[in-house]
C-alpha positions in Angstrom: 0.0 0.2 -0.3 1.0 3.4 -1.0 1.0 6.1 2.0 0.9 9.0 -0.1 -2.3 11.2 0.3 -3.9 8.4 2.9 -3.9 9.7 6.5 -1.6 7.9 8.8 -1.7 8.0 13.2 1.6 7.9 14.9 0.7 7.3 18.9 3.5 8.3 21.1 4.9 10.6 17.6 6.5 13.3 19.7 9.5 11.4 20.5 12.1 8.4 19.8 10.6 5.8 17.5 7.4 7.5 17.0 8.9 11.0 15.8 11.0 9.2 13.5 8.2 6.7 12.1 5.9 10.2 11.6 9.4 11.6 9.4 9.0 8.6 7.2 5.6 8.8 7.2 5.6 12.6 6.2 8.4 12.4 3.7 6.6 9.5 1.7 3.3 11.5 1.3 0.8 10.8 4.5 -1.2 12.8 6.0 -0.1 12.3 9.7 -1.7 13.4 13.0 0.8 13.0 15.9 -1.1 11.5 18.7 0.7 12.3 22.4 0.5 13.8 25.5 3.7 15.7 25.0 2.8 19.4 23.7 4.8 21.0 23.2 6.9 18.8 21.5 4.2 17.1 19.5 3.5 21.2 17.9 6.8 21.3 17.0 7.3 18.3 15.3 4.1 19.0 13.3 5.0 22.3 12.2 8.8 20.9 10.8 7.1 18.1 8.8 4.4 20.2 7.5 2.8 18.6 4.5 -0.3 18.8 6.2 1.2 17.3 9.8 -1.0 17.7 12.9 -0.7 17.5 16.6 -3.0 16.1 18.7 -2.9 15.8 22.9 -4.4 12.1 24.0 -4.1 10.0 26.4 -4.1 6.4 24.4 -6.2 5.1 27.5 -9.0 7.7 27.2 -11.9 6.1 25.0 -13.5 9.8 24.7 -9.5 11.3 23.5 -9.0 8.3 21.4 -11.7 8.7 19.3 -12.0 12.8 19.1 -7.8 11.9 17.8 -9.1 9.2 15.3 -12.1 11.8 13.6 -9.4 14.3 13.7 -6.9 12.3 11.6 -10.1 10.8 9.3 -11.4 14.2 8.5 -8.1 14.7 6.2 -7.7 11.9 4.0 -9.0 8.2 4.6 -7.3 6.6 7.3 -5.3 3.7 6.3 -1.9 3.7 8.4 -2.0 3.6 12.7 1.2 3.0 13.8 1.1 2.7 17.9 4.1 3.9 19.6 2.8 5.2 22.8 4.6 3.3 25.9 5.7 3.9 29.4 8.8 1.4 31.2 9.2 0.7 34.7 11.4 -1.7 37.2 10.0 -3.0 40.1 11.4 -6.5 41.1 8.2 -9.1 42.3 9.6 -8.8 45.6 12.0 -6.6 46.7 15.7 -6.4 48.7 13.8 -5.7 51.9 11.0 -8.0 51.0 8.5 -6.5 50.1 6.0 -7.4 47.5 6.0 -5.1 44.3 3.2 -2.0 44.5 0.6 -3.1 42.4 -0.3 0.3 41.3 2.7 0.6 39.1 2.1 -3.0 37.4 -1.3 -1.6 36.8 -0.2 1.6 34.7 2.1 -0.1 32.6 -0.3 -2.6 31.5 -2.5 -0.1 31.2 -0.6 2.4 29.2 1.3 -0.1 26.9 -1.0 -3.2 26.4 -4.8 -1.7 27.1 -3.8 1.6 25.2 -2.8 -0.1 22.3 -6.0 -2.4 22.5 -8.1 1.2 22.3 -6.1 2.9 19.6 -6.2 -0.3 17.6 -9.8 -1.3 18.5 -11.4 2.2 18.0 -9.3 3.1 14.6 -10.3 -0.6 12.8 -13.4 0.8 13.3 -13.2 4.1 10.8 -11.2 1.5 8.4 -13.5 -0.4 8.1 -15.9 1.7 6.7 -13.6 3.6 4.3 -13.4 2.2 0.3 -10.9 -0.8 -0.4 -7.7 0.0 -2.2 -6.7 -3.1 -4.6 -7.3 -6.7 -3.6 -9.4 -5.3 -0.8 -7.3 -3.9 1.5 -8.6 -0.9 3.6 -5.3 -0.3 5.8 -2.7 -1.5 8.3 -2.0 -1.4 11.8 1.4 -1.7 13.5 1.9 -1.8 16.9 4.8 -1.9 19.1 6.3 -4.9 21.3 9.8 -5.2 22.7 12.2 -8.1 22.7 11.6 -8.3 27.0 7.9 -10.1 25.3 10.4 -12.8 25.2 13.4 -12.3 26.9 12.5 -10.1 30.2 15.1 -9.3 32.5 15.0 -9.1 36.4 12.6 -6.2 37.1 10.9 -6.5 34.2 8.0 -8.1 35.1 5.0 -5.4 33.9 7.1 -4.4 30.9 7.5 -7.8 29.8 3.5 -8.4 30.7 2.5 -5.4 28.6 4.9 -6.1 25.3 4.1 -10.0 25.9 0.3 -8.7 25.8 0.8 -6.8 22.7 2.7 -10.2 20.7 -0.3 -12.3 21.2 -2.6 -10.7 21.0 -1.0 -9.7 17.4 -2.4 -12.8 15.3 -6.1 -13.3 17.0 -6.4 -9.3 15.7 -5.1 -9.8 12.1 -7.7 -12.6 12.0 -10.7 -10.6 14.0 -9.9 -7.7 11.0 -9.3 -10.2 8.1 -13.1 -9.8 6.9 -12.7 -6.1 6.6 -9.5 -6.1 5.1 -7.0 -4.4 7.8 -3.4 -5.9 8.6 -2.2 -6.2 12.5 1.3 -6.4 12.1 3.8 -6.0 15.4 7.7 -4.7 16.1 9.6 -5.9 18.6 12.7 -3.6 18.5 15.8 -4.7 20.9 17.8 -1.9 21.7 16.9 1.2 20.4 19.0 4.9 20.5 19.8 7.7 19.4 19.7 8.4 16.0 23.1 10.4 14.7 21.3 12.1 11.6 17.8 13.0 13.0 18.7 13.4 16.9 15.5 11.2 17.5 16.0 9.4 20.8 14.1 6.2 22.5 13.1 7.3 26.0 13.6 4.6 27.4 17.9 4.9 26.8 18.2 8.7 27.6 18.5 9.0 30.7 21.0 6.0 30.5 25.2 7.3 30.4 27.8 6.4 27.8 29.5 3.7 29.4 26.4 2.0 30.0 25.1 2.5 26.7 28.2 1.5 25.2 27.8 -2.4 27.2 24.7 -2.8 25.8 26.1 -2.1 22.2 28.8 -4.6 22.8 26.1 -7.7 24.0 24.4 -6.7 20.0 26.0 -9.7 17.9 25.5 -7.6 14.8 26.2 -4.9 14.1 27.5 -4.0 17.4 25.9 -1.2 18.3 22.3 0.2 19.5 19.5 0.4 17.3 17.9 3.6 15.7 14.5 5.2 15.7 15.0 5.5 11.6 15.6 1.8 11.4 12.1 1.5 13.2 10.5 3.4 11.2 12.2 2.3 7.8 10.4 -1.2 8.8 7.3 0.3 9.5 7.1 1.8 5.9 8.0 -1.6 4.7 5.5 -3.2 6.5 2.5 -0.8 5.0 3.9 -1.3 1.4 4.1 -5.1 1.7 0.6 -6.5 1.6 1.3 -9.7 2.9 2.8 -9.3 5.8 0.0 -9.8 8.1 -0.2 -11.2 11.9 3.4 -11.4 12.5 5.5 -10.1 15.5 9.0 -8.9 13.9 12.0 -8.6 16.1 14.6 -5.7 15.4 17.2 -6.5 17.4 21.2 -7.4 15.7 20.2 -11.3 16.9 20.1 -9.6 20.5 18.9 -12.2 23.3 18.9 -10.2 26.3 20.8 -11.9 30.1 18.8 -11.8 33.1 20.3 -8.5 34.0 
């Protein structure tokens, strides 16, 4: 599917993987709607992208806010591309060093934003997509979700994050099957360690606070290429998923063959 002159939504689109994806889609002619809670960054990026790009402040866990954001995006052109990049991380052992149990509120919040938020956006966007005219071979659109290698190789302290990303992996095929009758594809990307892009400056929020020596240590653990991944590489894969109509119901690892150690 060609993204030119279509409407595309990118959640978490104001920074990191989302910002890189917003750039790629806009550069290829899409009308991009950036959905995020970071208003200043979102407005700046929309102005930078031009080409009818806009920013909508919304919480992906809110049914009303997501519904409004989708309606705004669909008003410009047929909504055919949705990329779920919004997410948060946390670190908490199931039982702390002092013997205390992990706070349940923290676990719930990560699940709510990463997993429930992805489903909320996916379901509501697909509802609108299902009403538009199909393209060749009956395709109406494609939805991309973002999991993580932590879905498979969760480290110590990552129970909540791994569970949220594992949930995204687990619902990818059922959603693809659910939406097959209306010509909408569902594909998930599971990135490995993604850092700062040397060309655009886009940076994954999860690594932004780490010192240089820690980043170098992480990069050394990647088999090949022996470096941290770049947001532009994620964005490039998103565009290939959109263009390749036979990719559906699949989870694609983007990790340089990395398999995470326990810590």
